[in-house]
N, CA, C and O atoms as a Maestro MAE file, in Angstrom:
{
 s_m_m2io_version
 :::
 2.0.0
}

f_m_ct {
 s_m_title
 :::
 protein
 m_atom[312] {
  # First column is atom index #
  i_m_mmod_type
  r_m_x_coord
  r_m_y_coord
  r_m_z_coord
  i_m_residue_number
  s_m_chain_name
  s_m_pdb_residue_name
  s_m_pdb_atom_name
  i_m_atomic_number
  :::
  1 25 105.147 95.116 88.391 1 A "MET " " N  " 7
  2 3 104.372 94.893 89.415 1 A "MET " " CA " 6
  3 2 103.034 94.836 88.673 1 A "MET " " C  " 6
  4 15 102.725 95.786 87.953 1 A "MET " " O  " 8
  5 25 102.097 93.620 88.824 2 A "GLN " " N  " 7
  6 3 100.772 93.679 88.682 2 A "GLN " " CA " 6
  7 2 99.889 94.217 89.297 2 A "GLN " " C  " 6
  8 15 99.774 94.037 90.510 2 A "GLN " " O  " 8
  9 25 99.280 94.795 88.783 3 A "LYS " " N  " 7
  10 3 98.299 95.768 90.175 3 A "LYS " " CA " 6
  11 2 97.010 94.591 91.415 3 A "LYS " " C  " 6
  12 15 96.117 94.528 92.260 3 A "LYS " " O  " 8
  13 25 97.896 93.981 90.585 4 A "ASN " " N  " 7
  14 3 96.195 92.770 91.408 4 A "ASN " " CA " 6
  15 2 97.572 91.641 92.674 4 A "ASN " " C  " 6
  16 15 97.445 90.728 93.490 4 A "ASN " " O  " 8
  17 25 98.674 92.424 92.142 5 A "GLU " " N  " 7
  18 3 99.750 91.419 93.744 5 A "GLU " " CA " 6
  19 2 99.721 93.011 94.861 5 A "GLU " " C  " 6
  20 15 99.419 94.197 94.727 5 A "GLU " " O  " 8
  21 25 100.429 91.760 96.345 6 A "THR " " N  " 7
  22 3 100.350 92.436 97.427 6 A "THR " " CA " 6
  23 2 100.931 92.374 97.098 6 A "THR " " C  " 6
  24 15 101.330 91.748 96.116 6 A "THR " " O  " 8
  25 25 101.756 93.764 98.548 7 A "ILE " " N  " 7
  26 3 103.395 93.659 98.460 7 A "ILE " " CA " 6
  27 2 103.746 93.661 100.283 7 A "ILE " " C  " 6
  28 15 102.873 93.556 101.145 7 A "ILE " " O  " 8
  29 25 105.037 93.789 100.509 8 A "THR " " N  " 7
  30 3 105.504 93.660 102.140 8 A "THR " " CA " 6
  31 2 105.257 95.049 101.897 8 A "THR " " C  " 6
  32 15 104.782 95.704 100.969 8 A "THR " " O  " 8
  33 25 105.968 95.404 103.594 9 A "VAL " " N  " 7
  34 3 106.478 96.229 104.036 9 A "VAL " " CA " 6
  35 2 108.162 97.126 103.006 9 A "VAL " " C  " 6
  36 15 108.251 98.107 102.269 9 A "VAL " " O  " 8
  37 25 108.897 96.381 103.388 10 A "ASP " " N  " 7
  38 3 109.960 95.997 102.946 10 A "ASP " " CA " 6
  39 2 109.828 96.166 100.882 10 A "ASP " " C  " 6
  40 15 110.495 96.989 100.255 10 A "ASP " " O  " 8
  41 25 109.276 95.619 100.519 11 A "GLU " " N  " 7
  42 3 108.643 96.502 99.021 11 A "GLU " " CA " 6
  43 2 107.745 97.314 99.157 11 A "GLU " " C  " 6
  44 15 106.709 97.242 98.496 11 A "GLU " " O  " 8
  45 25 107.889 97.898 99.714 12 A "ARG " " N  " 7
  46 3 106.794 98.930 99.797 12 A "ARG " " CA " 6
  47 2 108.206 100.155 100.346 12 A "ARG " " C  " 6
  48 15 108.469 100.996 99.486 12 A "ARG " " O  " 8
  49 25 108.910 100.228 101.462 13 A "LEU " " N  " 7
  50 3 109.982 100.943 101.142 13 A "LEU " " CA " 6
  51 2 111.566 101.093 100.479 13 A "LEU " " C  " 6
  52 15 112.588 101.761 100.636 13 A "LEU " " O  " 8
  53 25 110.852 99.640 99.359 14 A "GLU " " N  " 7
  54 3 112.256 99.685 98.753 14 A "GLU " " CA " 6
  55 2 111.728 100.362 97.511 14 A "GLU " " C  " 6
  56 15 112.537 101.126 96.983 14 A "GLU " " O  " 8
  57 25 110.411 100.238 96.860 15 A "ILE " " N  " 7
  58 3 109.807 101.334 96.029 15 A "ILE " " CA " 6
  59 2 110.134 102.809 96.188 15 A "ILE " " C  " 6
  60 15 110.692 103.593 95.419 15 A "ILE " " O  " 8
  61 25 109.584 102.977 97.514 16 A "THR " " N  " 7
  62 3 110.042 104.781 97.920 16 A "THR " " CA " 6
  63 2 110.654 105.009 98.302 16 A "THR " " C  " 6
  64 15 110.700 106.090 98.889 16 A "THR " " O  " 8
  65 25 111.620 104.151 98.266 17 A "ALA " " N  " 7
  66 3 113.499 104.643 97.918 17 A "ALA " " CA " 6
  67 2 113.303 105.376 96.716 17 A "ALA " " C  " 6
  68 15 113.328 106.578 96.449 17 A "ALA " " O  " 8
  69 25 113.054 104.090 95.905 18 A "LYS " " N  " 7
  70 3 113.640 104.090 94.559 18 A "LYS " " CA " 6
  71 2 113.126 104.877 93.912 18 A "LYS " " C  " 6
  72 15 113.481 104.851 92.733 18 A "LYS " " O  " 8
  73 25 111.823 106.198 94.386 19 A "ALA " " N  " 7
  74 3 110.272 107.025 93.910 19 A "ALA " " CA " 6
  75 2 111.190 108.018 94.566 19 A "ALA " " C  " 6
  76 15 111.297 109.044 93.894 19 A "ALA " " O  " 8
  77 25 111.957 108.013 95.800 20 A "PHE " " N  " 7
  78 3 112.496 109.423 96.030 20 A "PHE " " CA " 6
  79 2 113.741 109.876 95.035 20 A "PHE " " C  " 6
  80 15 113.778 111.090 94.838 20 A "PHE " " O  " 8
  81 25 114.907 108.988 94.287 21 A "ASN " " N  " 7
  82 3 115.692 108.562 94.228 21 A "ASN " " CA " 6
  83 2 115.800 109.277 92.794 21 A "ASN " " C  " 6
  84 15 116.831 109.869 92.476 21 A "ASN " " O  " 8
  85 25 114.429 109.177 91.746 22 A "LEU " " N  " 7
  86 3 113.472 109.775 90.880 22 A "LEU " " CA " 6
  87 2 113.638 110.975 91.048 22 A "LEU " " C  " 6
  88 15 114.064 111.835 90.278 22 A "LEU " " O  " 8
  89 25 113.163 111.047 92.459 23 A "LEU " " N  " 7
  90 3 112.467 112.387 92.210 23 A "LEU " " CA " 6
  91 2 113.346 113.982 92.483 23 A "LEU " " C  " 6
  92 15 112.993 115.130 92.216 23 A "LEU " " O  " 8
  93 25 115.030 113.265 93.340 24 A "ASP " " N  " 7
  94 3 116.010 113.769 93.694 24 A "ASP " " CA " 6
  95 2 116.777 114.195 92.410 24 A "ASP " " C  " 6
  96 15 117.229 115.331 92.269 24 A "ASP " " O  " 8
  97 25 116.918 112.975 91.265 25 A "ALA " " N  " 7
  98 3 117.561 113.669 90.136 25 A "ALA " " CA " 6
  99 2 116.801 113.704 89.301 25 A "ALA " " C  " 6
  100 15 116.971 113.113 88.234 25 A "ALA " " O  " 8
  101 25 115.352 114.691 89.691 26 A "GLY " " N  " 7
  102 3 114.443 115.393 88.837 26 A "GLY " " CA " 6
  103 2 113.194 114.982 87.683 26 A "GLY " " C  " 6
  104 15 112.487 115.489 86.812 26 A "GLY " " O  " 8
  105 25 113.496 113.645 88.383 27 A "ASP " " N  " 7
  106 3 112.808 112.587 87.329 27 A "ASP " " CA " 6
  107 2 111.057 112.329 88.185 27 A "ASP " " C  " 6
  108 15 110.648 111.270 88.659 27 A "ASP " " O  " 8
  109 25 110.175 113.938 88.140 28 A "ARG " " N  " 7
  110 3 109.455 113.708 88.342 28 A "ARG " " CA " 6
  111 2 107.932 112.244 88.385 28 A "ARG " " C  " 6
  112 15 107.245 111.617 89.191 28 A "ARG " " O  " 8
  113 25 108.206 112.432 86.617 29 A "GLU " " N  " 7
  114 3 107.796 111.794 86.192 29 A "GLU " " CA " 6
  115 2 107.472 109.704 86.360 29 A "GLU " " C  " 6
  116 15 106.491 109.034 86.037 29 A "GLU " " O  " 8
  117 25 108.938 109.261 87.054 30 A "GLY " " N  " 7
  118 3 109.571 108.426 86.969 30 A "GLY " " CA " 6
  119 2 108.654 107.958 88.173 30 A "GLY " " C  " 6
  120 15 108.000 106.919 88.268 30 A "GLY " " O  " 8
  121 25 108.855 109.585 89.556 31 A "TYR " " N  " 7
  122 3 108.799 108.930 90.715 31 A "TYR " " CA " 6
  123 2 106.888 109.550 90.587 31 A "TYR " " C  " 6
  124 15 106.326 109.348 91.664 31 A "TYR " " O  " 8
  125 25 106.274 109.973 89.893 32 A "SER " " N  " 7
  126 3 105.066 109.369 90.097 32 A "SER " " CA " 6
  127 2 104.299 108.252 90.262 32 A "SER " " C  " 6
  128 15 103.315 107.976 90.948 32 A "SER " " O  " 8
  129 25 105.286 107.414 89.118 33 A "ARG " " N  " 7
  130 3 104.901 106.586 88.276 33 A "ARG " " CA " 6
  131 2 104.867 105.028 89.256 33 A "ARG " " C  " 6
  132 15 104.113 104.057 89.192 33 A "ARG " " O  " 8
  133 25 106.062 105.344 90.154 34 A "LEU " " N  " 7
  134 3 106.471 104.082 90.461 34 A "LEU " " CA " 6
  135 2 105.765 104.728 91.975 34 A "LEU " " C  " 6
  136 15 105.758 103.724 92.686 34 A "LEU " " O  " 8
  137 25 105.234 105.770 92.733 35 A "THR " " N  " 7
  138 3 104.376 105.649 93.859 35 A "THR " " CA " 6
  139 2 103.435 105.836 93.645 35 A "THR " " C  " 6
  140 15 102.860 105.936 94.729 35 A "THR " " O  " 8
  141 25 102.599 106.011 92.681 36 A "ARG " " N  " 7
  142 3 101.725 104.976 92.711 36 A "ARG " " CA " 6
  143 2 101.472 103.248 92.154 36 A "ARG " " C  " 6
  144 15 100.422 102.614 92.256 36 A "ARG " " O  " 8
  145 25 102.642 102.818 91.622 37 A "SER " " N  " 7
  146 3 101.889 101.413 91.914 37 A "SER " " CA " 6
  147 2 102.130 100.459 93.048 37 A "SER " " C  " 6
  148 15 101.942 99.259 93.247 37 A "SER " " O  " 8
  149 25 102.640 101.514 93.732 38 A "ILE " " N  " 7
  150 3 102.426 101.098 95.412 38 A "ILE " " CA " 6
  151 2 100.785 100.743 95.765 38 A "ILE " " C  " 6
  152 15 99.959 101.575 95.390 38 A "ILE " " O  " 8
  153 25 100.500 100.021 96.188 39 A "PRO " " N  " 7
  154 3 99.023 99.811 96.915 39 A "PRO " " CA " 6
  155 2 99.000 100.941 97.541 39 A "PRO " " C  " 6
  156 15 99.824 101.497 98.266 39 A "PRO " " O  " 8
  157 25 97.150 101.441 96.898 40 A "MET " " N  " 7
  158 3 96.655 102.846 98.166 40 A "MET " " CA " 6
  159 2 96.333 102.148 98.920 40 A "MET " " C  " 6
  160 15 96.076 101.006 98.539 40 A "MET " " O  " 8
  161 25 96.176 102.509 100.465 41 A "PRO " " N  " 7
  162 3 95.549 101.366 101.774 41 A "PRO " " CA " 6
  163 2 94.180 102.279 101.437 41 A "PRO " " C  " 6
  164 15 93.969 103.480 101.269 41 A "PRO " " O  " 8
  165 25 93.232 100.859 101.430 42 A "PRO " " N  " 7
  166 3 91.688 101.195 101.332 42 A "PRO " " CA " 6
  167 2 91.081 102.235 102.158 42 A "PRO " " C  " 6
  168 15 90.373 103.123 101.682 42 A "PRO " " O  " 8
  169 25 91.386 102.111 103.509 43 A "TYR " " N  " 7
  170 3 90.866 103.140 103.976 43 A "TYR " " CA " 6
  171 2 90.666 104.585 103.786 43 A "TYR " " C  " 6
  172 15 89.918 105.373 104.364 43 A "TYR " " O  " 8
  173 25 91.852 104.803 102.462 44 A "LEU " " N  " 7
  174 3 92.548 106.166 102.067 44 A "LEU " " CA " 6
  175 2 91.802 106.451 100.489 44 A "LEU " " C  " 6
  176 15 91.226 107.504 100.216 44 A "LEU " " O  " 8
  177 25 92.006 104.836 99.173 45 A "ALA " " N  " 7
  178 3 91.351 104.945 98.254 45 A "ALA " " CA " 6
  179 2 89.755 105.121 98.622 45 A "ALA " " C  " 6
  180 15 89.153 105.768 97.765 45 A "ALA " " O  " 8
  181 25 89.033 104.715 99.620 46 A "LYS " " N  " 7
  182 3 87.681 105.181 99.872 46 A "LYS " " CA " 6
  183 2 87.312 106.354 100.869 46 A "LYS " " C  " 6
  184 15 86.241 106.509 101.454 46 A "LYS " " O  " 8
  185 25 88.610 107.259 100.936 47 A "VAL " " N  " 7
  186 3 88.060 108.401 100.845 47 A "VAL " " CA " 6
  187 2 88.386 109.533 100.000 47 A "VAL " " C  " 6
  188 15 87.917 110.667 99.899 47 A "VAL " " O  " 8
  189 25 89.545 108.754 99.284 48 A "ALA " " N  " 7
  190 3 89.658 109.764 97.453 48 A "ALA " " CA " 6
  191 2 88.524 109.012 96.751 48 A "ALA " " C  " 6
  192 15 87.931 109.919 96.168 48 A "ALA " " O  " 8
  193 25 87.875 107.846 96.472 49 A "LYS " " N  " 7
  194 3 86.848 108.083 96.365 49 A "LYS " " CA " 6
  195 2 85.615 108.732 96.453 49 A "LYS " " C  " 6
  196 15 84.890 108.978 95.489 49 A "LYS " " O  " 8
  197 25 85.403 108.988 97.538 50 A "GLU " " N  " 7
  198 3 84.420 109.765 98.122 50 A "GLU " " CA " 6
  199 2 84.138 111.704 97.794 50 A "GLU " " C  " 6
  200 15 83.238 112.504 97.540 50 A "GLU " " O  " 8
  201 25 85.730 111.626 98.046 51 A "LYS " " N  " 7
  202 3 86.436 113.264 98.958 51 A "LYS " " CA " 6
  203 2 86.766 113.768 96.850 51 A "LYS " " C  " 6
  204 15 86.572 114.708 96.079 51 A "LYS " " O  " 8
  205 25 86.965 113.289 96.851 52 A "ILE " " N  " 7
  206 3 87.182 113.460 95.179 52 A "ILE " " CA " 6
  207 2 86.935 112.997 93.933 52 A "ILE " " C  " 6
  208 15 86.883 113.735 92.949 52 A "ILE " " O  " 8
  209 25 86.738 111.515 93.899 53 A "GLY " " N  " 7
  210 3 85.664 111.220 92.681 53 A "GLY " " CA " 6
  211 2 86.471 109.836 92.881 53 A "GLY " " C  " 6
  212 15 87.469 109.769 93.598 53 A "GLY " " O  " 8
  213 25 85.817 108.493 92.014 54 A "ALA " " N  " 7
  214 3 86.021 107.770 91.622 54 A "ALA " " CA " 6
  215 2 87.000 107.852 89.890 54 A "ALA " " C  " 6
  216 15 87.610 106.845 89.531 54 A "ALA " " O  " 8
  217 25 87.006 108.882 89.177 55 A "ASP " " N  " 7
  218 3 87.713 109.054 88.031 55 A "ASP " " CA " 6
  219 2 89.220 109.349 88.411 55 A "ASP " " C  " 6
  220 15 90.217 109.407 87.692 55 A "ASP " " O  " 8
  221 25 89.059 109.519 89.811 56 A "PHE " " N  " 7
  222 3 90.638 110.283 89.794 56 A "PHE " " CA " 6
  223 2 91.740 109.425 90.173 56 A "PHE " " C  " 6
  224 15 92.951 109.571 90.010 56 A "PHE " " O  " 8
  225 25 90.951 108.341 90.807 57 A "LEU " " N  " 7
  226 3 91.253 107.285 90.817 57 A "LEU " " CA " 6
  227 2 91.486 105.869 89.796 57 A "LEU " " C  " 6
  228 15 91.976 104.747 89.916 57 A "LEU " " O  " 8
  229 25 90.991 106.464 89.022 58 A "ILE " " N  " 7
  230 3 90.946 104.921 87.676 58 A "ILE " " CA " 6
  231 2 92.123 105.755 86.565 58 A "ILE " " C  " 6
  232 15 93.209 105.422 86.089 58 A "ILE " " O  " 8
  233 25 91.231 107.026 86.460 59 A "ASP " " N  " 7
  234 3 92.448 108.347 85.286 59 A "ASP " " CA " 6
  235 2 93.717 107.739 85.671 59 A "ASP " " C  " 6
  236 15 94.440 107.019 84.982 59 A "ASP " " O  " 8
  237 25 93.899 108.170 86.988 60 A "GLY " " N  " 7
  238 3 95.115 108.323 87.736 60 A "GLY " " CA " 6
  239 2 96.178 107.069 87.323 60 A "GLY " " C  " 6
  240 15 97.329 106.977 86.897 60 A "GLY " " O  " 8
  241 25 95.136 106.212 87.692 61 A "GLY " " N  " 7
  242 3 96.972 104.527 87.486 61 A "GLY " " CA " 6
  243 2 97.518 104.007 88.570 61 A "GLY " " C  " 6
  244 15 98.455 103.215 88.671 61 A "GLY " " O  " 8
  245 25 96.366 104.894 89.979 62 A "TRP " " N  " 7
  246 3 96.499 103.877 91.067 62 A "TRP " " CA " 6
  247 2 96.661 102.690 91.009 62 A "TRP " " C  " 6
  248 15 96.275 102.033 90.042 62 A "TRP " " O  " 8
  249 25 97.565 101.923 92.540 63 A "ASN " " N  " 7
  250 3 97.494 100.508 92.378 63 A "ASN " " CA " 6
  251 2 96.405 100.783 92.652 63 A "ASN " " C  " 6
  252 15 96.202 101.910 92.201 63 A "ASN " " O  " 8
  253 25 95.153 100.243 93.366 64 A "LEU " " N  " 7
  254 3 93.721 99.985 93.981 64 A "LEU " " CA " 6
  255 2 93.638 98.140 94.152 64 A "LEU " " C  " 6
  256 15 92.525 97.614 94.119 64 A "LEU " " O  " 8
  257 25 94.833 97.320 94.322 65 A "SER " " N  " 7
  258 3 94.650 95.876 94.441 65 A "SER " " CA " 6
  259 2 94.318 95.929 95.952 65 A "SER " " C  " 6
  260 15 93.333 95.243 96.226 65 A "SER " " O  " 8
  261 25 94.640 96.291 96.549 66 A "GLU " " N  " 7
  262 3 94.050 95.743 98.372 66 A "GLU " " CA " 6
  263 2 92.332 96.438 98.625 66 A "GLU " " C  " 6
  264 15 91.407 96.133 99.377 66 A "GLU " " O  " 8
  265 25 92.539 97.551 97.511 67 A "ALA " " N  " 7
  266 3 90.818 98.565 98.192 67 A "ALA " " CA " 6
  267 2 90.765 97.315 97.548 67 A "ALA " " C  " 6
  268 15 90.915 96.390 98.346 67 A "ALA " " O  " 8
  269 25 90.535 96.819 95.881 68 A "GLU " " N  " 7
  270 3 89.540 95.977 95.176 68 A "GLU " " CA " 6
  271 2 89.494 94.667 96.251 68 A "GLU " " C  " 6
  272 15 88.752 93.690 96.164 68 A "GLU " " O  " 8
  273 25 90.167 94.850 96.938 69 A "ALA " " N  " 7
  274 3 90.202 92.719 97.507 69 A "ALA " " CA " 6
  275 2 89.308 93.177 98.598 69 A "ALA " " C  " 6
  276 15 88.284 92.516 98.774 69 A "ALA " " O  " 8
  277 25 89.580 94.434 99.530 70 A "GLU " " N  " 7
  278 3 88.836 94.787 100.373 70 A "GLU " " CA " 6
  279 2 87.362 94.971 100.313 70 A "GLU " " C  " 6
  280 15 86.589 94.327 101.023 70 A "GLU " " O  " 8
  281 25 86.839 96.241 99.084 71 A "PHE " " N  " 7
  282 3 85.622 96.116 98.869 71 A "PHE " " CA " 6
  283 2 84.965 95.248 97.919 71 A "PHE " " C  " 6
  284 15 83.750 95.055 97.960 71 A "PHE " " O  " 8
  285 25 85.863 94.627 96.918 72 A "GLY " " N  " 7
  286 3 84.979 93.935 96.085 72 A "GLY " " CA " 6
  287 2 85.513 94.429 94.360 72 A "GLY " " C  " 6
  288 15 86.226 95.410 94.148 72 A "GLY " " O  " 8
  289 25 85.252 93.976 93.831 73 A "PRO " " N  " 7
  290 3 85.982 94.762 92.111 73 A "PRO " " CA " 6
  291 2 84.720 95.624 91.233 73 A "PRO " " C  " 6
  292 15 84.667 95.793 90.014 73 A "PRO " " O  " 8
  293 25 83.976 95.984 92.031 74 A "ASP " " N  " 7
  294 3 82.891 97.004 91.147 74 A "ASP " " CA " 6
  295 2 82.858 97.835 92.602 74 A "ASP " " C  " 6
  296 15 81.755 98.362 92.740 74 A "ASP " " O  " 8
  297 25 83.709 98.085 93.662 75 A "TRP " " N  " 7
  298 3 83.469 99.262 94.424 75 A "TRP " " CA " 6
  299 2 84.083 100.898 93.782 75 A "TRP " " C  " 6
  300 15 83.995 101.833 94.578 75 A "TRP " " O  " 8
  301 25 84.547 101.126 92.695 76 A "LEU " " N  " 7
  302 3 84.550 102.240 92.342 76 A "LEU " " CA " 6
  303 2 82.771 102.600 91.601 76 A "LEU " " C  " 6
  304 15 82.094 103.627 91.636 76 A "LEU " " O  " 8
  305 25 82.599 101.723 91.205 77 A "ALA " " N  " 7
  306 3 81.078 101.871 90.416 77 A "ALA " " CA " 6
  307 2 80.157 102.343 91.671 77 A "ALA " " C  " 6
  308 15 79.782 103.516 91.692 77 A "ALA " " O  " 8
  309 25 79.884 101.693 92.437 78 A "GLY " " N  " 7
  310 3 79.004 102.042 93.631 78 A "GLY " " CA " 6
  311 2 79.688 103.066 94.230 78 A "GLY " " C  " 6
  312 15 79.241 103.593 95.249 78 A "GLY " " O  " 8
  :::
 }
 m_bond[311] {
  # First column is bond index #
  i_m_from
  i_m_to
  i_m_order
  :::
  1 1 2 1
  2 2 3 1
  3 3 4 2
  4 3 5 1
  5 5 6 1
  6 6 7 1
  7 7 8 2
  8 7 9 1
  9 9 10 1
  10 10 11 1
  11 11 12 2
  12 11 13 1
  13 13 14 1
  14 14 15 1
  15 15 16 2
  16 15 17 1
  17 17 18 1
  18 18 19 1
  19 19 20 2
  20 19 21 1
  21 21 22 1
  22 22 23 1
  23 23 24 2
  24 23 25 1
  25 25 26 1
  26 26 27 1
  27 27 28 2
  28 27 29 1
  29 29 30 1
  30 30 31 1
  31 31 32 2
  32 31 33 1
  33 33 34 1
  34 34 35 1
  35 35 36 2
  36 35 37 1
  37 37 38 1
  38 38 39 1
  39 39 40 2
  40 39 41 1
  41 41 42 1
  42 42 43 1
  43 43 44 2
  44 43 45 1
  45 45 46 1
  46 46 47 1
  47 47 48 2
  48 47 49 1
  49 49 50 1
  50 50 51 1
  51 51 52 2
  52 51 53 1
  53 53 54 1
  54 54 55 1
  55 55 56 2
  56 55 57 1
  57 57 58 1
  58 58 59 1
  59 59 60 2
  60 59 61 1
  61 61 62 1
  62 62 63 1
  63 63 64 2
  64 63 65 1
  65 65 66 1
  66 66 67 1
  67 67 68 2
  68 67 69 1
  69 69 70 1
  70 70 71 1
  71 71 72 2
  72 71 73 1
  73 73 74 1
  74 74 75 1
  75 75 76 2
  76 75 77 1
  77 77 78 1
  78 78 79 1
  79 79 80 2
  80 79 81 1
  81 81 82 1
  82 82 83 1
  83 83 84 2
  84 83 85 1
  85 85 86 1
  86 86 87 1
  87 87 88 2
  88 87 89 1
  89 89 90 1
  90 90 91 1
  91 91 92 2
  92 91 93 1
  93 93 94 1
  94 94 95 1
  95 95 96 2
  96 95 97 1
  97 97 98 1
  98 98 99 1
  99 99 100 2
  100 99 101 1
  101 101 102 1
  102 102 103 1
  103 103 104 2
  104 103 105 1
  105 105 106 1
  106 106 107 1
  107 107 108 2
  108 107 109 1
  109 109 110 1
  110 110 111 1
  111 111 112 2
  112 111 113 1
  113 113 114 1
  114 114 115 1
  115 115 116 2
  116 115 117 1
  117 117 118 1
  118 118 119 1
  119 119 120 2
  120 119 121 1
  121 121 122 1
  122 122 123 1
  123 123 124 2
  124 123 125 1
  125 125 126 1
  126 126 127 1
  127 127 128 2
  128 127 129 1
  129 129 130 1
  130 130 131 1
  131 131 132 2
  132 131 133 1
  133 133 134 1
  134 134 135 1
  135 135 136 2
  136 135 137 1
  137 137 138 1
  138 138 139 1
  139 139 140 2
  140 139 141 1
  141 141 142 1
  142 142 143 1
  143 143 144 2
  144 143 145 1
  145 145 146 1
  146 146 147 1
  147 147 148 2
  148 147 149 1
  149 149 150 1
  150 150 151 1
  151 151 152 2
  152 151 153 1
  153 153 154 1
  154 154 155 1
  155 155 156 2
  156 155 157 1
  157 157 158 1
  158 158 159 1
  159 159 160 2
  160 159 161 1
  161 161 162 1
  162 162 163 1
  163 163 164 2
  164 163 165 1
  165 165 166 1
  166 166 167 1
  167 167 168 2
  168 167 169 1
  169 169 170 1
  170 170 171 1
  171 171 172 2
  172 171 173 1
  173 173 174 1
  174 174 175 1
  175 175 176 2
  176 175 177 1
  177 177 178 1
  178 178 179 1
  179 179 180 2
  180 179 181 1
  181 181 182 1
  182 182 183 1
  183 183 184 2
  184 183 185 1
  185 185 186 1
  186 186 187 1
  187 187 188 2
  188 187 189 1
  189 189 190 1
  190 190 191 1
  191 191 192 2
  192 191 193 1
  193 193 194 1
  194 194 195 1
  195 195 196 2
  196 195 197 1
  197 197 198 1
  198 198 199 1
  199 199 200 2
  200 199 201 1
  201 201 202 1
  202 202 203 1
  203 203 204 2
  204 203 205 1
  205 205 206 1
  206 206 207 1
  207 207 208 2
  208 207 209 1
  209 209 210 1
  210 210 211 1
  211 211 212 2
  212 211 213 1
  213 213 214 1
  214 214 215 1
  215 215 216 2
  216 215 217 1
  217 217 218 1
  218 218 219 1
  219 219 220 2
  220 219 221 1
  221 221 222 1
  222 222 223 1
  223 223 224 2
  224 223 225 1
  225 225 226 1
  226 226 227 1
  227 227 228 2
  228 227 229 1
  229 229 230 1
  230 230 231 1
  231 231 232 2
  232 231 233 1
  233 233 234 1
  234 234 235 1
  235 235 236 2
  236 235 237 1
  237 237 238 1
  238 238 239 1
  239 239 240 2
  240 239 241 1
  241 241 242 1
  242 242 243 1
  243 243 244 2
  244 243 245 1
  245 245 246 1
  246 246 247 1
  247 247 248 2
  248 247 249 1
  249 249 250 1
  250 250 251 1
  251 251 252 2
  252 251 253 1
  253 253 254 1
  254 254 255 1
  255 255 256 2
  256 255 257 1
  257 257 258 1
  258 258 259 1
  259 259 260 2
  260 259 261 1
  261 261 262 1
  262 262 263 1
  263 263 264 2
  264 263 265 1
  265 265 266 1
  266 266 267 1
  267 267 268 2
  268 267 269 1
  269 269 270 1
  270 270 271 1
  271 271 272 2
  272 271 273 1
  273 273 274 1
  274 274 275 1
  275 275 276 2
  276 275 277 1
  277 277 278 1
  278 278 279 1
  279 279 280 2
  280 279 281 1
  281 281 282 1
  282 282 283 1
  283 283 284 2
  284 283 285 1
  285 285 286 1
  286 286 287 1
  287 287 288 2
  288 287 289 1
  289 289 290 1
  290 290 291 1
  291 291 292 2
  292 291 293 1
  293 293 294 1
  294 294 295 1
  295 295 296 2
  296 295 297 1
  297 297 298 1
  298 298 299 1
  299 299 300 2
  300 299 301 1
  301 301 302 1
  302 302 303 1
  303 303 304 2
  304 303 305 1
  305 305 306 1
  306 306 307 1
  307 307 308 2
  308 307 309 1
  309 309 310 1
  310 310 311 1
  311 311 312 2
  :::
 }
}
């Protein structure tokens, strides 16, 4: 999935189920990778930026496509 794609609720649930299957199988890295591929809601991304810092979001590989769509492509810099 591209980072700039939006996904449906059903797709989010499907990815979440797959991620939990990986976690149940002991694959924490796969779980983390899949959960970070789900677009972070803009309100949560904004709070994370304010409380934890932009580097956490950038370095963590979070899918910020919805936040970028709402706040603009340079929202992490400001």
